[in-house]
VMD Tcl script that builds the backbone (N, CA, C; Angstrom):
set m [mol new atoms 480]
animate dup $m
set s [atomselect $m all]
$s set {name element resname resid chain x y z} {
  {N N MET 1 A -0.544 17.723 0.761}
  {CA C MET 1 A -0.429 19.153 0.486}
  {C C MET 1 A -0.584 19.935 1.788}
  {N N ILE 2 A 0.192 20.985 1.922}
  {CA C ILE 2 A 0.110 21.850 3.096}
  {C C ILE 2 A -1.171 22.680 2.989}
  {N N SER 3 A -1.889 22.761 4.069}
  {CA C SER 3 A -3.123 23.537 4.069}
  {C C SER 3 A -2.868 24.918 4.661}
  {N N MET 4 A -3.535 25.914 4.087}
  {CA C MET 4 A -3.403 27.280 4.569}
  {C C MET 4 A -3.821 27.379 6.041}
  {N N THR 5 A -4.724 26.538 6.481}
  {CA C THR 5 A -5.208 26.629 7.857}
  {C C THR 5 A -4.122 26.289 8.872}
  {N N ASN 6 A -3.029 25.647 8.443}
  {CA C ASN 6 A -1.931 25.340 9.345}
  {C C ASN 6 A -1.062 26.560 9.628}
  {N N ASN 7 A -1.201 27.613 8.869}
  {CA C ASN 7 A -0.363 28.790 9.031}
  {C C ASN 7 A -0.899 29.697 10.122}
  {N N GLN 8 A -0.011 30.062 11.033}
  {CA C GLN 8 A -0.370 30.950 12.133}
  {C C GLN 8 A -0.482 32.393 11.639}
  {N N ALA 9 A -1.205 33.196 12.376}
  {CA C ALA 9 A -1.350 34.617 12.059}
  {C C ALA 9 A -0.048 35.352 12.377}
  {N N ALA 10 A 0.083 36.535 11.820}
  {CA C ALA 10 A 1.228 37.391 12.111}
  {C C ALA 10 A 1.193 37.812 13.572}
  {N N VAL 11 A 2.368 38.083 14.114}
  {CA C VAL 11 A 2.512 38.448 15.520}
  {C C VAL 11 A 3.229 39.791 15.613}
  {N N VAL 12 A 2.719 40.653 16.482}
  {CA C VAL 12 A 3.345 41.949 16.743}
  {C C VAL 12 A 4.222 41.833 17.982}
  {N N ASP 13 A 5.446 42.355 17.900}
  {CA C ASP 13 A 6.292 42.527 19.080}
  {C C ASP 13 A 6.383 44.036 19.303}
  {N N ALA 14 A 5.522 44.536 20.201}
  {CA C ALA 14 A 5.427 45.982 20.407}
  {C C ALA 14 A 6.714 46.560 20.986}
  {N N ASP 15 A 7.447 45.782 21.770}
  {CA C ASP 15 A 8.698 46.273 22.355}
  {C C ASP 15 A 9.794 46.429 21.305}
  {N N ALA 16 A 9.804 45.523 20.317}
  {CA C ALA 16 A 10.818 45.571 19.260}
  {C C ALA 16 A 10.308 46.292 18.014}
  {N N PHE 17 A 9.036 46.732 18.035}
  {CA C PHE 17 A 8.426 47.414 16.892}
  {C C PHE 17 A 8.525 46.572 15.622}
  {N N THR 18 A 8.172 45.284 15.733}
  {CA C THR 18 A 8.233 44.397 14.579}
  {C C THR 18 A 6.927 43.628 14.407}
  {N N VAL 19 A 6.707 43.200 13.170}
  {CA C VAL 19 A 5.644 42.260 12.820}
  {C C VAL 19 A 6.341 41.063 12.193}
  {N N ARG 20 A 5.926 39.858 12.592}
  {CA C ARG 20 A 6.549 38.631 12.074}
  {C C ARG 20 A 5.452 37.625 11.731}
  {N N ARG 21 A 5.662 36.914 10.623}
  {CA C ARG 21 A 4.774 35.807 10.276}
  {C C ARG 21 A 5.576 34.750 9.535}
  {N N THR 22 A 5.373 33.503 9.919}
  {CA C THR 22 A 5.988 32.376 9.230}
  {C C THR 22 A 4.883 31.513 8.663}
  {N N ILE 23 A 5.022 31.171 7.376}
  {CA C ILE 23 A 4.036 30.332 6.696}
  {C C ILE 23 A 4.753 29.199 5.978}
  {N N ARG 24 A 3.979 28.179 5.658}
  {CA C ARG 24 A 4.469 27.076 4.832}
  {C C ARG 24 A 3.703 27.121 3.526}
  {N N ILE 25 A 4.432 26.905 2.435}
  {CA C ILE 25 A 3.843 26.965 1.101}
  {C C ILE 25 A 4.175 25.663 0.375}
  {N N ALA 26 A 3.182 25.055 -0.238}
  {CA C ALA 26 A 3.373 23.801 -0.967}
  {C C ALA 26 A 3.927 24.099 -2.364}
  {N N ALA 27 A 5.169 24.578 -2.392}
  {CA C ALA 27 A 5.844 24.887 -3.655}
  {C C ALA 27 A 7.344 24.907 -3.386}
  {N N PRO 28 A 8.152 24.560 -4.397}
  {CA C PRO 28 A 9.597 24.580 -4.205}
  {C C PRO 28 A 10.129 26.003 -4.001}
  {N N ILE 29 A 11.270 26.089 -3.334}
  {CA C ILE 29 A 11.846 27.383 -2.973}
  {C C ILE 29 A 12.049 28.286 -4.200}
  {N N GLU 30 A 12.418 27.714 -5.349}
  {CA C GLU 30 A 12.659 28.529 -6.547}
  {C C GLU 30 A 11.391 29.257 -6.987}
  {N N LYS 31 A 10.248 28.588 -6.878}
  {CA C LYS 31 A 8.981 29.223 -7.279}
  {C C LYS 31 A 8.563 30.296 -6.274}
  {N N VAL 32 A 8.763 30.020 -4.984}
  {CA C VAL 32 A 8.424 31.021 -3.975}
  {C C VAL 32 A 9.363 32.219 -4.105}
  {N N TRP 33 A 10.648 31.968 -4.377}
  {CA C TRP 33 A 11.606 33.057 -4.576}
  {C C TRP 33 A 11.141 33.971 -5.716}
  {N N ALA 34 A 10.732 33.391 -6.822}
  {CA C ALA 34 A 10.240 34.206 -7.943}
  {C C ALA 34 A 9.013 35.015 -7.523}
  {N N ALA 35 A 8.142 34.400 -6.707}
  {CA C ALA 35 A 6.910 35.078 -6.288}
  {C C ALA 35 A 7.175 36.292 -5.411}
  {N N VAL 36 A 8.311 36.302 -4.684}
  {CA C VAL 36 A 8.591 37.418 -3.777}
  {C C VAL 36 A 9.658 38.373 -4.309}
  {N N THR 37 A 10.207 38.094 -5.512}
  {CA C THR 37 A 11.258 38.972 -6.038}
  {C C THR 37 A 11.007 39.495 -7.444}
  {N N GLU 38 A 10.186 38.854 -8.233}
  {CA C GLU 38 A 9.980 39.267 -9.622}
  {C C GLU 38 A 8.668 40.043 -9.733}
  {N N PRO 39 A 8.750 41.289 -10.257}
  {CA C PRO 39 A 7.559 42.155 -10.292}
  {C C PRO 39 A 6.316 41.502 -10.895}
  {N N GLU 40 A 6.485 40.732 -11.977}
  {CA C GLU 40 A 5.301 40.128 -12.604}
  {C C GLU 40 A 4.658 39.096 -11.683}
  {N N HIS 41 A 5.441 38.473 -10.813}
  {CA C HIS 41 A 4.893 37.508 -9.862}
  {C C HIS 41 A 4.379 38.202 -8.598}
  {N N ILE 42 A 5.106 39.198 -8.112}
  {CA C ILE 42 A 4.641 39.974 -6.953}
  {C C ILE 42 A 3.250 40.537 -7.240}
  {N N SER 43 A 3.056 40.973 -8.474}
  {CA C SER 43 A 1.782 41.603 -8.862}
  {C C SER 43 A 0.599 40.643 -8.815}
  {N N THR 44 A 0.851 39.334 -8.797}
  {CA C THR 44 A -0.260 38.374 -8.781}
  {C C THR 44 A -0.831 38.156 -7.389}
  {N N TRP 45 A -0.100 38.574 -6.335}
  {CA C TRP 45 A -0.598 38.312 -4.979}
  {C C TRP 45 A -0.467 39.495 -4.035}
  {N N PHE 46 A 0.402 40.435 -4.314}
  {CA C PHE 46 A 0.675 41.495 -3.346}
  {C C PHE 46 A 0.114 42.806 -3.880}
  {N N GLY 47 A 0.947 43.645 -4.414}
  {CA C GLY 47 A 0.499 44.876 -5.057}
  {C C GLY 47 A 1.055 44.894 -6.467}
  {N N GLN 48 A 0.483 45.732 -7.315}
  {CA C GLN 48 A 1.023 45.855 -8.667}
  {C C GLN 48 A 2.427 46.428 -8.553}
  {N N ALA 49 A 3.419 45.620 -8.909}
  {CA C ALA 49 A 4.822 45.983 -8.692}
  {C C ALA 49 A 5.473 46.475 -9.982}
  {N N ARG 50 A 6.280 47.517 -9.818}
  {CA C ARG 50 A 7.093 48.038 -10.917}
  {C C ARG 50 A 8.465 48.350 -10.334}
  {N N PHE 51 A 9.512 47.813 -10.948}
  {CA C PHE 51 A 10.878 48.061 -10.495}
  {C C PHE 51 A 11.735 48.560 -11.639}
  {N N GLU 52 A 12.667 49.439 -11.311}
  {CA C GLU 52 A 13.710 49.837 -12.239}
  {C C GLU 52 A 15.004 49.238 -11.724}
  {N N GLY 53 A 15.721 48.569 -12.609}
  {CA C GLY 53 A 16.963 47.920 -12.217}
  {C C GLY 53 A 16.684 46.570 -11.591}
  {N N SER 54 A 17.765 45.914 -11.161}
  {CA C SER 54 A 17.629 44.631 -10.487}
  {C C SER 54 A 18.697 44.551 -9.413}
  {N N GLY 55 A 18.486 43.636 -8.482}
  {CA C GLY 55 A 19.430 43.476 -7.393}
  {C C GLY 55 A 19.290 44.571 -6.355}
  {N N ILE 56 A 20.301 44.664 -5.478}
  {CA C ILE 56 A 20.277 45.666 -4.412}
  {C C ILE 56 A 20.237 47.052 -5.040}
  {N N GLY 57 A 19.347 47.896 -4.535}
  {CA C GLY 57 A 19.189 49.247 -5.062}
  {C C GLY 57 A 18.085 49.385 -6.093}
  {N N ALA 58 A 17.591 48.255 -6.620}
  {CA C ALA 58 A 16.453 48.329 -7.543}
  {C C ALA 58 A 15.309 49.019 -6.801}
  {N N HIS 59 A 14.573 49.866 -7.514}
  {CA C HIS 59 A 13.510 50.625 -6.850}
  {C C HIS 59 A 12.317 50.784 -7.777}
  {N N GLY 60 A 11.204 51.132 -7.170}
  {CA C GLY 60 A 9.984 51.306 -7.942}
  {C C GLY 60 A 8.820 51.579 -7.031}
  {N N THR 61 A 7.660 51.041 -7.410}
  {CA C THR 61 A 6.457 51.265 -6.618}
  {C C THR 61 A 5.633 49.990 -6.533}
  {N N LEU 62 A 4.858 49.920 -5.467}
  {CA C LEU 62 A 3.786 48.940 -5.322}
  {C C LEU 62 A 2.489 49.729 -5.336}
  {N N ASN 63 A 1.529 49.281 -6.099}
  {CA C ASN 63 A 0.229 49.939 -6.154}
  {C C ASN 63 A -0.837 49.015 -5.608}
  {N N PHE 64 A -1.604 49.544 -4.652}
  {CA C PHE 64 A -2.704 48.824 -4.033}
  {C C PHE 64 A -3.982 49.614 -4.305}
  {N N PRO 65 A -5.131 48.918 -4.451}
  {CA C PRO 65 A -6.385 49.635 -4.668}
  {C C PRO 65 A -6.655 50.634 -3.540}
  {N N ASP 66 A -7.088 51.815 -3.902}
  {CA C ASP 66 A -7.500 52.865 -2.964}
  {C C ASP 66 A -6.355 53.461 -2.142}
  {N N TYR 67 A -5.110 53.259 -2.571}
  {CA C TYR 67 A -3.959 53.864 -1.906}
  {C C TYR 67 A -3.062 54.519 -2.944}
  {N N PRO 68 A -2.337 55.569 -2.547}
  {CA C PRO 68 A -1.360 56.128 -3.488}
  {C C PRO 68 A -0.217 55.125 -3.697}
  {N N PRO 69 A 0.547 55.240 -4.784}
  {CA C PRO 69 A 1.676 54.327 -5.010}
  {C C PRO 69 A 2.644 54.356 -3.820}
  {N N VAL 70 A 3.146 53.188 -3.468}
  {CA C VAL 70 A 4.076 53.049 -2.349}
  {C C VAL 70 A 5.481 52.845 -2.922}
  {N N PRO 71 A 6.412 53.778 -2.634}
  {CA C PRO 71 A 7.776 53.574 -3.135}
  {C C PRO 71 A 8.445 52.418 -2.405}
  {N N ILE 72 A 9.272 51.671 -3.135}
  {CA C ILE 72 A 9.921 50.477 -2.586}
  {C C ILE 72 A 11.322 50.365 -3.175}
  {N N ARG 73 A 12.251 49.804 -2.364}
  {CA C ARG 73 A 13.635 49.638 -2.808}
  {C C ARG 73 A 14.193 48.338 -2.228}
  {N N VAL 74 A 14.953 47.610 -3.035}
  {CA C VAL 74 A 15.616 46.402 -2.563}
  {C C VAL 74 A 16.819 46.814 -1.720}
  {N N GLU 75 A 16.840 46.360 -0.454}
  {CA C GLU 75 A 17.901 46.722 0.490}
  {C C GLU 75 A 18.981 45.650 0.597}
  {N N ALA 76 A 18.589 44.378 0.520}
  {CA C ALA 76 A 19.533 43.271 0.667}
  {C C ALA 76 A 18.997 42.074 -0.102}
  {N N LEU 77 A 19.923 41.206 -0.521}
  {CA C LEU 77 A 19.538 40.096 -1.383}
  {C C LEU 77 A 20.530 38.958 -1.196}
  {N N ASP 78 A 20.011 37.755 -0.983}
  {CA C ASP 78 A 20.828 36.545 -0.913}
  {C C ASP 78 A 19.996 35.428 -1.531}
  {N N ALA 79 A 19.989 35.367 -2.867}
  {CA C ALA 79 A 19.130 34.423 -3.595}
  {C C ALA 79 A 19.559 32.989 -3.331}
  {N N PRO 80 A 18.605 32.074 -3.196}
  {CA C PRO 80 A 17.151 32.265 -3.087}
  {C C PRO 80 A 16.682 32.199 -1.635}
  {N N ARG 81 A 17.445 32.753 -0.719}
  {CA C ARG 81 A 17.166 32.592 0.712}
  {C C ARG 81 A 16.585 33.828 1.385}
  {N N MET 82 A 16.959 35.038 0.945}
  {CA C MET 82 A 16.554 36.242 1.675}
  {C C MET 82 A 16.514 37.443 0.745}
  {N N VAL 83 A 15.465 38.254 0.924}
  {CA C VAL 83 A 15.383 39.547 0.254}
  {C C VAL 83 A 14.743 40.535 1.226}
  {N N SER 84 A 15.323 41.732 1.294}
  {CA C SER 84 A 14.781 42.809 2.143}
  {C C SER 84 A 14.372 43.974 1.262}
  {N N TYR 85 A 13.213 44.527 1.591}
  {CA C TYR 85 A 12.690 45.699 0.900}
  {C C TYR 85 A 12.451 46.810 1.919}
  {N N ARG 86 A 12.778 48.038 1.540}
  {CA C ARG 86 A 12.386 49.216 2.318}
  {C C ARG 86 A 11.249 49.871 1.548}
  {N N TRP 87 A 10.180 50.196 2.281}
  {CA C TRP 87 A 9.047 50.841 1.613}
  {C C TRP 87 A 8.525 51.994 2.438}
  {N N GLY 88 A 8.101 53.026 1.748}
  {CA C GLY 88 A 7.563 54.227 2.381}
  {C C GLY 88 A 6.071 54.081 2.535}
  {N N ASN 89 A 5.642 53.760 3.739}
  {CA C ASN 89 A 4.232 53.431 3.913}
  {C C ASN 89 A 3.622 54.078 5.140}
  {N N ASP 90 A 4.218 55.159 5.608}
  {CA C ASP 90 A 3.692 55.853 6.780}
  {C C ASP 90 A 2.641 56.854 6.301}
  {N N ASP 91 A 1.427 56.706 6.799}
  {CA C ASP 91 A 0.341 57.580 6.348}
  {C C ASP 91 A 0.647 59.052 6.544}
  {N N ALA 92 A 1.521 59.386 7.487}
  {CA C ALA 92 A 1.855 60.786 7.746}
  {C C ALA 92 A 2.812 61.352 6.704}
  {N N SER 93 A 3.371 60.485 5.867}
  {CA C SER 93 A 4.319 60.923 4.844}
  {C C SER 93 A 3.717 60.700 3.472}
  {N N PRO 94 A 3.002 61.711 2.952}
  {CA C PRO 94 A 2.398 61.510 1.636}
  {C C PRO 94 A 3.465 61.234 0.582}
  {N N VAL 95 A 3.171 60.279 -0.268}
  {CA C VAL 95 A 4.121 59.879 -1.299}
  {C C VAL 95 A 4.002 60.830 -2.478}
  {N N THR 96 A 5.103 61.477 -2.793}
  {CA C THR 96 A 5.096 62.391 -3.931}
  {C C THR 96 A 6.169 62.014 -4.932}
  {N N THR 97 A 6.854 60.915 -4.678}
  {CA C THR 97 A 7.958 60.507 -5.540}
  {C C THR 97 A 8.116 58.996 -5.466}
  {N N ASP 98 A 8.874 58.444 -6.397}
  {CA C ASP 98 A 9.191 57.021 -6.354}
  {C C ASP 98 A 10.311 56.720 -5.367}
  {N N GLU 99 A 10.918 57.758 -4.798}
  {CA C GLU 99 A 12.027 57.550 -3.872}
  {C C GLU 99 A 11.499 57.219 -2.478}
  {N N VAL 100 A 12.120 56.253 -1.834}
  {CA C VAL 100 A 11.759 55.889 -0.468}
  {C C VAL 100 A 12.370 56.921 0.482}
  {N N ASP 101 A 11.556 57.436 1.401}
  {CA C ASP 101 A 12.030 58.357 2.441}
  {C C ASP 101 A 12.573 57.503 3.580}
  {N N ASP 102 A 13.903 57.464 3.712}
  {CA C ASP 102 A 14.513 56.591 4.723}
  {C C ASP 102 A 14.087 56.955 6.141}
  {N N ASP 103 A 13.666 58.193 6.366}
  {CA C ASP 103 A 13.262 58.622 7.708}
  {C C ASP 103 A 11.825 58.243 8.054}
  {N N HIS 104 A 11.044 57.841 7.067}
  {CA C HIS 104 A 9.643 57.489 7.293}
  {C C HIS 104 A 9.299 56.230 6.504}
  {N N SER 105 A 10.019 55.158 6.814}
  {CA C SER 105 A 9.787 53.911 6.088}
  {C C SER 105 A 10.124 52.735 6.990}
  {N N THR 106 A 9.628 51.583 6.599}
  {CA C THR 106 A 9.935 50.353 7.319}
  {C C THR 106 A 10.613 49.393 6.356}
  {N N VAL 107 A 11.207 48.344 6.905}
  {CA C VAL 107 A 11.888 47.327 6.107}
  {C C VAL 107 A 11.215 45.992 6.371}
  {N N PHE 108 A 10.883 45.277 5.294}
  {CA C PHE 108 A 10.396 43.910 5.475}
  {C C PHE 108 A 11.335 42.951 4.761}
  {N N THR 109 A 11.597 41.837 5.439}
  {CA C THR 109 A 12.528 40.832 4.940}
  {C C THR 109 A 11.814 39.502 4.812}
  {N N PHE 110 A 11.934 38.906 3.627}
  {CA C PHE 110 A 11.447 37.550 3.403}
  {C C PHE 110 A 12.639 36.605 3.529}
  {N N THR 111 A 12.509 35.599 4.383}
  {CA C THR 111 A 13.517 34.552 4.508}
  {C C THR 111 A 12.869 33.236 4.092}
  {N N LEU 112 A 13.508 32.519 3.182}
  {CA C LEU 112 A 12.954 31.277 2.647}
  {C C LEU 112 A 13.827 30.107 3.068}
  {N N GLU 113 A 13.169 29.005 3.460}
  {CA C GLU 113 A 13.872 27.773 3.818}
  {C C GLU 113 A 13.193 26.617 3.109}
  {N N PRO 114 A 13.967 25.773 2.420}
  {CA C PRO 114 A 13.352 24.614 1.761}
  {C C PRO 114 A 12.869 23.601 2.791}
  {N N LEU 115 A 11.725 23.004 2.500}
  {CA C LEU 115 A 11.158 21.921 3.308}
  {C C LEU 115 A 10.977 20.718 2.388}
  {N N PRO 116 A 10.861 19.521 2.934}
  {CA C PRO 116 A 10.655 18.345 2.076}
  {C C PRO 116 A 9.412 18.470 1.186}
  {N N ASP 117 A 8.382 19.165 1.678}
  {CA C ASP 117 A 7.122 19.270 0.933}
  {C C ASP 117 A 6.814 20.705 0.518}
  {N N GLY 118 A 7.823 21.564 0.456}
  {CA C GLY 118 A 7.567 22.942 0.038}
  {C C GLY 118 A 8.597 23.908 0.570}
  {N N THR 119 A 8.116 25.066 0.998}
  {CA C THR 119 A 8.993 26.143 1.450}
  {C C THR 119 A 8.406 26.787 2.694}
  {N N GLN 120 A 9.276 27.102 3.642}
  {CA C GLN 120 A 8.873 27.928 4.774}
  {C C GLN 120 A 9.304 29.354 4.464}
  {N N LEU 121 A 8.372 30.281 4.573}
  {CA C LEU 121 A 8.628 31.698 4.318}
  {C C LEU 121 A 8.343 32.465 5.599}
  {N N THR 122 A 9.318 33.250 6.043}
  {CA C THR 122 A 9.120 34.122 7.191}
  {C C THR 122 A 9.277 35.557 6.721}
  {N N VAL 123 A 8.327 36.403 7.112}
  {CA C VAL 123 A 8.458 37.835 6.876}
  {C C VAL 123 A 8.616 38.502 8.232}
  {N N VAL 124 A 9.565 39.430 8.303}
  {CA C VAL 124 A 9.737 40.267 9.486}
  {C C VAL 124 A 9.800 41.702 8.991}
  {N N GLU 125 A 8.907 42.533 9.522}
  {CA C GLU 125 A 8.911 43.962 9.165}
  {C C GLU 125 A 9.343 44.748 10.394}
  {N N THR 126 A 10.307 45.630 10.213}
  {CA C THR 126 A 10.903 46.400 11.308}
  {C C THR 126 A 10.853 47.890 11.003}
  {N N GLY 127 A 11.095 48.699 12.044}
  {CA C GLY 127 A 11.216 50.143 11.859}
  {C C GLY 127 A 9.985 50.938 12.221}
  {N N PHE 128 A 9.000 50.310 12.835}
  {CA C PHE 128 A 7.750 51.009 13.141}
  {C C PHE 128 A 7.924 52.124 14.171}
  {N N GLU 129 A 9.021 52.074 14.944}
  {CA C GLU 129 A 9.229 53.121 15.949}
  {C C GLU 129 A 9.408 54.501 15.313}
  {N N ILE 130 A 9.764 54.570 14.027}
  {CA C ILE 130 A 9.943 55.883 13.387}
  {C C ILE 130 A 8.701 56.322 12.617}
  {N N THR 131 A 7.632 55.533 12.676}
  {CA C THR 131 A 6.410 55.927 11.978}
  {C C THR 131 A 5.582 56.873 12.842}
  {N N SER 132 A 4.607 57.497 12.237}
  {CA C SER 132 A 3.815 58.521 12.922}
  {C C SER 132 A 2.978 57.959 14.066}
  {N N ASP 133 A 2.511 56.712 13.930}
  {CA C ASP 133 A 1.674 56.077 14.956}
  {C C ASP 133 A 2.080 54.606 15.045}
  {N N PRO 134 A 3.173 54.318 15.773}
  {CA C PRO 134 A 3.695 52.947 15.783}
  {C C PRO 134 A 2.661 51.889 16.132}
  {N N ALA 135 A 1.857 52.087 17.146}
  {CA C ALA 135 A 0.894 51.057 17.559}
  {C C ALA 135 A -0.116 50.776 16.451}
  {N N ALA 136 A -0.663 51.825 15.862}
  {CA C ALA 136 A -1.649 51.642 14.790}
  {C C ALA 136 A -1.005 51.014 13.552}
  {N N ASN 137 A 0.198 51.442 13.213}
  {CA C ASN 137 A 0.872 50.900 12.036}
  {C C ASN 137 A 1.256 49.437 12.240}
  {N N LEU 138 A 1.699 49.079 13.446}
  {CA C LEU 138 A 2.000 47.674 13.738}
  {C C LEU 138 A 0.763 46.809 13.526}
  {N N GLU 139 A -0.364 47.246 14.070}
  {CA C GLU 139 A -1.589 46.448 13.958}
  {C C GLU 139 A -2.080 46.397 12.512}
  {N N SER 140 A -1.997 47.515 11.806}
  {CA C SER 140 A -2.412 47.551 10.407}
  {C C SER 140 A -1.573 46.581 9.566}
  {N N HIS 141 A -0.275 46.592 9.782}
  {CA C HIS 141 A 0.607 45.730 8.994}
  {C C HIS 141 A 0.484 44.268 9.417}
  {N N ARG 142 A 0.189 43.999 10.687}
  {CA C ARG 142 A -0.061 42.626 11.119}
  {C C ARG 142 A -1.213 42.056 10.295}
  {N N GLY 143 A -2.297 42.794 10.220}
  {CA C GLY 143 A -3.438 42.344 9.431}
  {C C GLY 143 A -3.119 42.258 7.952}
  {N N GLY 144 A -2.323 43.193 7.469}
  {CA C GLY 144 A -1.930 43.188 6.063}
  {C C GLY 144 A -1.127 41.948 5.700}
  {N N TRP 145 A -0.164 41.584 6.555}
  {CA C TRP 145 A 0.648 40.388 6.251}
  {C C TRP 145 A -0.209 39.127 6.320}
  {N N ASP 146 A -1.183 39.083 7.213}
  {CA C ASP 146 A -2.085 37.928 7.229}
  {C C ASP 146 A -2.804 37.820 5.884}
  {N N SER 147 A -3.381 38.902 5.445}
  {CA C SER 147 A -4.155 38.901 4.211}
  {C C SER 147 A -3.282 38.613 2.990}
  {N N GLU 148 A -2.182 39.328 2.866}
  {CA C GLU 148 A -1.345 39.201 1.663}
  {C C GLU 148 A -0.668 37.836 1.574}
  {N N LEU 149 A -0.138 37.333 2.690}
  {CA C LEU 149 A 0.531 36.035 2.627}
  {C C LEU 149 A -0.469 34.897 2.450}
  {N N ASP 150 A -1.695 35.063 2.931}
  {CA C ASP 150 A -2.727 34.074 2.632}
  {C C ASP 150 A -2.983 34.020 1.125}
  {N N LYS 151 A -2.930 35.169 0.458}
  {CA C LYS 151 A -3.097 35.197 -1.003}
  {C C LYS 151 A -1.956 34.455 -1.689}
  {N N LEU 152 A -0.729 34.617 -1.163}
  {CA C LEU 152 A 0.427 33.926 -1.747}
  {C C LEU 152 A 0.259 32.413 -1.613}
  {N N VAL 153 A -0.138 31.945 -0.441}
  {CA C VAL 153 A -0.355 30.510 -0.238}
  {C C VAL 153 A -1.454 30.016 -1.180}
  {N N ALA 154 A -2.541 30.752 -1.266}
  {CA C ALA 154 A -3.656 30.350 -2.127}
  {C C ALA 154 A -3.242 30.287 -3.584}
  {N N LEU 155 A -2.365 31.185 -4.008}
  {CA C LEU 155 A -1.870 31.195 -5.375}
  {C C LEU 155 A -1.216 29.853 -5.708}
  {N N PHE 156 A -0.385 29.359 -4.795}
  {CA C PHE 156 A 0.294 28.087 -5.026}
  {C C PHE 156 A -0.624 26.901 -4.796}
  {N N GLU 157 A -1.437 26.936 -3.775}
  {CA C GLU 157 A -2.309 25.788 -3.497}
  {C C GLU 157 A -3.360 25.640 -4.587}
  {N N GLY 158 A -3.758 26.751 -5.189}
  {CA C GLY 158 A -4.753 26.691 -6.253}
  {C C GLY 158 A -4.187 26.145 -7.549}
  {N N HIS 159 A -2.833 26.131 -7.667}
  {CA C HIS 159 A -2.197 25.669 -8.908}
  {C C HIS 159 A -1.367 24.412 -8.695}
  {N N SER 160 A -1.499 23.783 -7.530}
  {CA C SER 160 A -0.653 22.600 -7.295}
  {C C SER 160 A -1.404 21.313 -7.553}
}
mol reanalyze $m
mol bondsrecalc $m
mol representation Tube
mol addrep $m
């Protein structure tokens, strides 16, 4: 079984305004795909997810404790290999609607690759240069991806 301790922490590329993390999960690609695309599964490890519609353009919110709802929209989809979400998460842009503000949002993309003993998942979040405080937001999201993706790995390792 793949151990969570083998997974490296997220990395910030300050010049490209991106956060990237690659992890290995001891689960088949179909199960990991469901975990990163289906609201009932997203809600078990990330934030409480609600979507209207399906496929590209589906939109809704992610709810995290002690934060206002975060609007989210599916930007791109290539099942079961890649999904991109745009989310409005800039603290300077208070959320007053379920609509994502394209001028104050970032995009995160999950890319999945099958492995003989599970799945490799890479997340890349881009667009921090348009946020109110790029350096602080990059560091905040680096820590967030470490925490959230560790929960995803634990979800599968605890049930394997």
